[in-house]
C-alpha positions in Angstrom: 9.0 13.7 -32.9 7.5 10.3 -33.3 3.7 10.1 -33.6 2.3 9.3 -30.2 5.4 10.6 -28.4 3.5 13.4 -26.7 -0.1 13.7 -25.5 -0.7 16.3 -28.3 0.4 13.7 -30.8 -1.7 10.8 -29.4 0.2 9.3 -26.4 -2.3 7.7 -24.0 -3.3 10.0 -21.1 -2.8 7.0 -18.7 0.5 5.2 -18.4 0.2 1.7 -19.9 2.6 0.3 -17.3 1.4 1.7 -14.0 -2.1 3.0 -15.0 -1.6 6.5 -13.5 -3.6 9.2 -15.4 -1.1 11.9 -16.3 -1.7 15.6 -15.9 0.3 18.5 -17.5 2.5 20.4 -15.1 5.8 22.3 -15.2 9.0 20.2 -14.4 12.7 21.0 -14.3 15.6 19.2 -15.8 19.3 20.1 -16.5 18.1 21.6 -19.8 15.6 24.0 -18.1 11.9 24.1 -17.3 9.4 22.2 -19.5 5.7 21.3 -19.7 5.2 17.6 -19.4 3.7 14.7 -17.5 4.9 12.2 -14.8 3.4 8.9 -13.8 4.2 6.3 -11.1 7.1 5.1 -13.3 8.8 8.6 -13.6 8.8 11.1 -16.5 6.1 10.2 -19.0 6.2 12.9 -21.7 7.8 16.3 -22.5 5.1 18.4 -24.3 7.1 21.6 -24.8 10.5 22.9 -25.4 12.6 24.2 -22.6 12.0 27.5 -20.8 14.6 29.6 -19.0 12.3 30.2 -16.0 9.5 28.3 -14.2 7.3 31.4 -14.6 7.7 31.4 -18.4 6.8 27.7 -18.5 3.7 28.3 -16.3 2.5 31.2 -18.5 2.9 29.1 -21.6 1.0 26.2 -20.0 -1.9 28.4 -18.9 -2.1 30.2 -22.3 -1.7 26.9 -24.2 0.9 28.6 -26.4 3.6 25.9 -26.3 4.9 23.2 -28.6 7.9 21.0 -28.6 10.9 22.3 -30.6 14.4 21.0 -30.5 16.9 23.4 -29.0 14.3 26.1 -28.2 14.9 28.1 -25.0 12.5 31.1 -24.8 13.1 33.8 -22.2 
């Protein structure tokens, strides 16, 4: 990852283009569920790897035990 690409690595917590303050939540994409942020412009950051279920992603978000790894799909 590039420094500043995620909130954990220094990305601003407000979108520089639309000004919306971003909050962590669980989202879904074709690759699976992930912890990330959205702003008024659309997807802002992906903070975690992909999870096979929404429940697994929520558990990781609440526990704080997540990080972004390429190709990682925990159960």
